[in-house]
C-alpha positions as a Markdown table, in Angstrom:
| # | Residue | x | y | z |
|---|---|---|---|---|
| 1 | Met | 42.2 | 299.9 | 190.8 |
| 2 | Gln | 44.0 | 301.3 | 193.8 |
| 3 | Ile | 45.4 | 299.9 | 197.0 |
| 4 | Glu | 45.4 | 302.3 | 200.0 |
| 5 | Lys | 45.9 | 302.1 | 203.8 |
| 6 | Cys | 42.6 | 301.5 | 205.7 |
| 7 | Val | 41.4 | 304.5 | 207.5 |
| 8 | His | 38.7 | 302.8 | 209.6 |
| 9 | Lys | 39.0 | 299.7 | 211.7 |
| 10 | Thr | 37.4 | 296.8 | 209.8 |
| 11 | Lys | 37.8 | 293.1 | 209.5 |
| 12 | Cys | 39.7 | 291.4 | 206.7 |
| 13 | Asp | 37.3 | 290.2 | 203.9 |
| 14 | Phe | 38.9 | 286.8 | 203.4 |
| 15 | Ala | 36.9 | 283.9 | 204.7 |
| 16 | Gly | 38.4 | 282.5 | 207.9 |
| 17 | Cys | 40.7 | 285.4 | 208.6 |
| 18 | Asn | 39.8 | 287.3 | 211.8 |
| 19 | Asn | 42.6 | 289.9 | 211.6 |
| 20 | Leu | 41.9 | 293.7 | 211.3 |
| 21 | Ala | 42.3 | 295.0 | 207.7 |
| 22 | Asp | 45.4 | 297.2 | 207.0 |
| 23 | Tyr | 44.7 | 297.8 | 203.3 |
| 24 | Ser | 41.7 | 298.4 | 201.0 |
| 25 | Leu | 41.4 | 297.7 | 197.3 |
| 26 | Ser | 39.3 | 300.3 | 195.6 |
| 27 | Thr | 37.9 | 299.5 | 192.1 |
| 28 | Lys | 36.3 | 303.0 | 191.7 |
| 29 | Gly | 32.7 | 302.0 | 191.1 |
| 30 | Ile | 33.1 | 298.5 | 189.6 |
| 31 | Leu | 32.3 | 296.9 | 192.9 |
| 32 | Arg | 29.9 | 298.4 | 195.3 |
| 33 | Arg | 32.4 | 298.6 | 198.1 |
| 34 | Glu | 36.1 | 298.4 | 198.8 |
| 35 | Leu | 37.7 | 295.1 | 199.6 |
| 36 | Cys | 39.7 | 295.1 | 202.8 |
| 37 | Phe | 42.7 | 292.9 | 203.5 |
| 38 | Cys | 45.1 | 292.3 | 206.3 |
| 39 | Glu | 48.9 | 292.4 | 205.6 |
| 40 | Asp | 49.2 | 288.5 | 205.6 |
| 41 | Cys | 46.3 | 288.1 | 203.2 |
| 42 | Leu | 47.7 | 290.8 | 200.9 |
| 43 | Lys | 51.0 | 289.0 | 200.8 |
| 44 | Gly | 49.2 | 285.8 | 200.0 |
| 45 | Ile | 47.4 | 287.5 | 197.1 |
| 46 | Tyr | 50.7 | 288.9 | 195.8 |
| 47 | Glu | 52.4 | 285.5 | 195.9 |
| 48 | Ala | 49.5 | 283.8 | 194.1 |
| 49 | Val | 49.5 | 286.4 | 191.4 |
| 50 | Ala | 53.3 | 286.2 | 191.0 |
| 51 | Lys | 53.0 | 282.4 | 190.4 |
| 52 | Met | 50.5 | 283.0 | 187.6 |
| 53 | Gln | 52.1 | 286.0 | 185.9 |
| 54 | Thr | 55.8 | 286.7 | 186.0 |
| 55 | Pro | 57.3 | 289.7 | 184.2 |
| 56 | Lys | 59.6 | 289.0 | 181.3 |
| 57 | Gly | 62.6 | 291.0 | 180.4 |
| 58 | Thr | 62.7 | 293.0 | 177.2 |
| 59 | Lys | 65.1 | 292.1 | 174.5 |
| 60 | Ser | 67.9 | 294.7 | 174.6 |
| 61 | Pro | 68.5 | 296.5 | 171.3 |
| 62 | Phe | 72.3 | 296.3 | 172.1 |
| 63 | Lys | 72.2 | 292.5 | 172.1 |
| 64 | Leu | 70.2 | 292.6 | 168.8 |
| 65 | Asn | 72.9 | 294.8 | 167.2 |
| 66 | Glu | 75.6 | 292.4 | 168.3 |
| 67 | Arg | 73.7 | 289.4 | 166.8 |
| 68 | Leu | 73.3 | 291.3 | 163.5 |
| 69 | Arg | 77.0 | 292.1 | 163.4 |
| 70 | Arg | 77.9 | 288.5 | 164.0 |
| 71 | Asn | 75.5 | 287.4 | 161.2 |
| 72 | Asn | 77.1 | 290.0 | 158.9 |
| 73 | Glu | 80.6 | 288.8 | 159.7 |
| 74 | Arg | 79.7 | 285.2 | 159.0 |
| 75 | Lys | 78.3 | 286.1 | 155.5 |
| 76 | Asp | 81.5 | 288.0 | 154.5 |
């Protein structure tokens, strides 16, 4: 999938939105055509996805080493 700036003037594909589309979502053959969104609708999509799926931080190996050292000190 790829999001690009719209080259042609076209209407936003969201129902009830009458703005001109600024961005298009290309699925490279999965859908028959590109989906076009205005900037407001694209921000709405972004916020909705962010509520469902938030990135989680990775566990730092440095913190793991500190935990292992503490456990070894307690055993001694």
